[in-house]
N, C-alpha and C positions, 0 to 999 in steps of 0.2 A: 353351915355352909351347904350341905347336901339339901337342906329345905330351900334355901334360895335358889339353887340350881333346878330343883322341881319346879318351883314357881316359873322361873324364867323359860323353862321349856314347856310349861303349860301355856304360857302367853304367847309363845312363839307358835305353837300349834294351832292356836285359836286363831292367830292373824295370817295363817298360812293355809288354811283350808278352803280350796276352790275345787268345786265339783263339775266335772264336765257334762254338758247336756248330750243326750243321746243323739240329737240331730246332728251335732257337731261331729260326733265320732263316726256317724253313718256317712256323712260327707266326705271325711277323709279317708276312711278304711276301705271304702269301695276301690281305691286306686291300688290296693295292695292284695287284692283277692289271691292272685297266683302265688304269693309267697306262702300261704298258710297251709297248703295241703301236707297231712302227716306230720304236722309240727306241734310241739308243745308250747303253748302261749302261756306266759307268766304275767299276772297282774299284781305287782308287788306293793302297790300303795292303795289298796283298794278293798274296803269292806264288801265282801261278795253281795249282800242284801241292801246295800246303799249305793254302790257303784254302778254307773252306767256302761262302764268298760266290761264289768262281768255280764251285765244283762245282754249287751250287744253280741259277745262272744257265745254265750249260750244260746240265745235266739238263732244264731248263725253257725251253730256248731257244726252240724250237718253239711250246710251249703259250702262252708269253707272246707269241709273235710279235715277238720283237726283231729290230731291224734289224742290230745289232752289240753284242758284248761286248769291252771292252777292259779289261786287268787289267796293273797293273805292280807290280813288287817292289822293296823296298828291300835294297840289298846289306849291310846291318847286321843284317838279321834273323837270330836265332839258330837258326831252324828251316828257314832256306832250303837247299833241296837235299837234304832228308832222304828224300823219297819218289822225286823224280824231277828231273833237271836238264836244261838246254839241251842238254848233251853227249850225254845218254842219247837224247833225242829226236831231235836233228838228226845224230847221228853224229860229234861234234866232240870228240874225247877230250881236246884239247888246252884246252878251254875251261875255266877255273876254276868250280867249283861255286857260288862266291858272286858269279858275274857276273850284274848286274841286267839285266832284260830286260822287254820288254812282249809280251803275248799278245794276239793280235786273233783273234777268232773271228766268222766271217760265216757259217757253215753248220754244222749238226750234223746228221748222219744215220748210219745203220748201214753205214759203209764196210767194215767187217770181215765184214759178211754173217752175223753168228752171231744175228741176231734180236734184238739188245738194243742200246740206246744206253748206252756206259759210257766209262770213261776209256780204254780201247784205242781206242776210234773216235776220240776227241779227240786222241790221239797220232798215229794214223795219217793224220789230216786235216792235222795240222801238217806231217807228213814229206811229204804229198803236196802241200803248197803251197796248198791250198784255205783253211786258216787259217794265220796266221803268228806266228812267234817271232822277235823282233829283239832283239839286244843293245843297250842304252842306253848313251849315251856319258857320261852323268853317273851317280849313285848310286842313283837311282830314288826319293829323297825326293819326297814330293807337293808340296813346295815349289820342287823343280828346274825349270828351264825347260823340257824335255822334257815333265814331266807337267803343268805349267802349259799347254803348247800343247794336249796331249789333253784337258784338263779345259775348255778353251775350246770344244772340238768336240763333246763329249757332251751328252746331253740329262738324264740323271739319274745322280746319284753314290750308290752304296750300298757302304758298309764299315764297319768297326770302327776308326776311326783312333786314334792313340796317346792314351789319356787325358790324359797331361800337356802334349800339344800341341792339346788340343781349341780353345783360343781361338783360335789362329792358324789352325787348320783350318777351322772355321765362318767366319772372318773371309774367309777365301779363296772359300768357296763364296758368300757374300754379294756378295763384289766381282765374282765372275763371273756372279753371278745364276743359279745352278744350282739345279735341283730336287734333292732328295736324301732318304735314308733313312738315318740313321746312328746308331750307338751311342755314348753318352756317360755320364759320372758325372751323377745327378740333381742334385748340389750345385750345378752350373753355373747352375740356374735363378735363384740369388740373387746371381750375378756381376753387377757394375755394367753391365759392357759386353755382357752377355748377355741379362739381364731384359728390357730395351727390345725386343729381338726378338720375345719371348713376347708382351709387352704389346701390340705393334702388329701382330701377327698376321703376322710374317715367318717364325716358326717356331712349331712346336706340338709337343706329345708325340704319339708314335705310338700304336697301339693299346695296345701293352704288357699284353697279357693272354695268359699271364702275362709280367712283365718277365724279362729273362734275368739268372739268378742265378750261372751256371756257366760258366767260360771256361777252355780248355785254356792251359796254360803250360809252359815248357821245364823239363825234369826239373831244370835247375840252378837254376831261379829259387827264390829265398829269401823265402818267405810262411809266415805261420803257419797261417792259415785255407785248408787244403787237403782235398781228397778226391780218390779216385781211381775213374775209370769201371771197367766190367767187363773192359776190355782193359789195364788197368794205366796209363792215360793220366792224368798228374797236371792237376788241375783247381783254380783258385782260386775261393773262394766271396765273393760280394758280396751286398749288400742294398740298394744304392742306384744300380743302373745301369738305364737305360731308353733305349728309341728315341726319336729327334728326326726330324722330317721338316718338310717344307712342301708335301707332297701331300696332297691333300684325302681323307679317309677318313669312312666313315659314322658312326663313333662321335663325331666332332667335333661333329656336329649333333644329337645325342640330348640332349633337355632332362633336366636335374635335376629329379626329382620332388620338390617342395618340400611339406611337410605341416605346418611350424610356423606359428603365428601370432605376429607380433611384439608384444611387451609390455615396457615399460621395465624390469620386476623382473627378467625373464630375459636381457636383453640390455643391459647396462651399457654407458655411453659412456666412451671413454677421456679421460683427463684432458687429454692433449695432443694428442689428434686428434678432431675432430668425426665420430666413426664408432663403429659398435657393436662389442662384441666377440663373435664367433661362434666358439665353441670346438670344435664339429665341423661337417662338411659336412652332415650330416643335420639340422642345427639352422638352416640359413639359412632365414629367414622368406621367406614366398612374398608378403607383403603390405606389405614395407619398400621405399621407394624412396629412401633415402639411402645413405651410404657404411658399408661393413661390412669389418670384418678377419677374414679367414678364414685356415685354415691352408695351408701351401705345397702340400699334397695336393689343393688345388682344382684346379691345373693337370691333373690327371689325370681331371678331370671336366668341364673347361672347354668351354662352347658359346659361341662369340663372337655367336651369335644371341641368346642367353639373357641374358649378362652382359657386362659392360665392365670391363676391368681398368685401375684408376687409376693404381695404383703399388705400391710395396712399403715396408715399414717398415725400419729400420736403414740409411737411406740418408739421411744428414743434408743434403747438397747438395739433394736432391729436395724433402725436407721442408721446408726454409728457402726454397727458391728457386721451386719450383714447385707444392707441395701446396696446394690450395684450402681445406683444412680443418684444416690444422696450427695447433695453439695451445701455442706454447712457454711454458713456466713464467716467472714472474718471476725475478729474480736471486736474490731471498731464498729463494724456495721451491727452486731449482735448487740453492743452496748446502746447504740442510738435507737434501735428497735425497741429494746425494754424500756427505755425512757419515753418512748412514744406510747406503748402499750405495754402495760404491766402483765397482761395476760399472754403475751406472745411467748411461744416456747420453740425451740429450735426444730422440734420433730413435727410440729404442725405446718403442713403445706401452706405456702402463701405465694400471693402475687404481689407485684409492686405497682403502686399508682404513680401518677404523673410526677409526684414530688420525691419519688424514690421510697415511700414509707409502705410497710406491709399491709396487705389485706388478706387477712386470716380466712381460710376455707374451712368448711365443716369437715367432719372425719370423712376419709375417703379410703376406697380399697384400690390398690395399684394392680391393674390387669394388663394382659398383652393378648392381642388377637392371634390365634394359632395359625389362622389362614387369611390374612388380609388380601384383599382383592388388588389386582395390579391398578395404578392410578389411571383414570380414563383420560 
């Protein structure tokens, strides 16, 4: 049984390893510079000498005025030790290449005297003992006690956690009340346990301009949609990945420019929610003070000073027990709808066609304008 569990874990790890490009890290993190001064940054899903997060923070250690950088690696990582190992750096030839360890950076300077700060300087600073590399007793999993102890001591977490473990990862960050900048699948915004974090402004989308689309993967990874960079490195192509954070950025306070005026002909009301349907973000009316259903892409433009998030569609518990504007159909109508369309469910917002039959709408976020203009 234990053997099967190990095989399953190894398979999951192999299919869940996506490594962020340095250019994507640079494009996003430039919007957070003011948050890093005198802070301890923790990268808890990163092999220091394979991770571009580690590389970014080392190369920008002094410019960001970091207090400390801590990085831990997982023993099961398929790329671990490909470029550099603890044995190489500390001269311990008997140390296995897959030994999990933590890297702690307190200083970054040109110790080699060649006029530049690069990986050679970092290695020499480790060898000189000014920065430290220490073997971990456990496997380096972000949920291990060693990593949790480091998490409790840090100020900001920044990494690309395993996509399959995103829920448990974000739950830990919430439990430990940590500031963070992390990468995740955009589909998580519809999860029942994650959406309330967005709704209550505990988490929001990062700048994401542009969002990351390409991730390095091991050559052995079995994926269909792949490309290769100029150096022959294999990359997976994604279209639904974004940055999540709880650090404030200027984009979050930019008002959406609203140019449409409300009229009932252009904005039909749902049959089961007392809210109007808004098909495109550009169509949000500037003078409507009621509830509106908008596409999920609204979160990319969400300004909490301008709008209030009320809830989301496709959540029957919220619709029945909490939503102040939910109007369920009577039993006879519900039965006729189900006979007409077996995919219909009571919590899905719908309009009625000319024959009184339901027209299902894609998932929606229900919002309200905090400061609607007076009708002209």
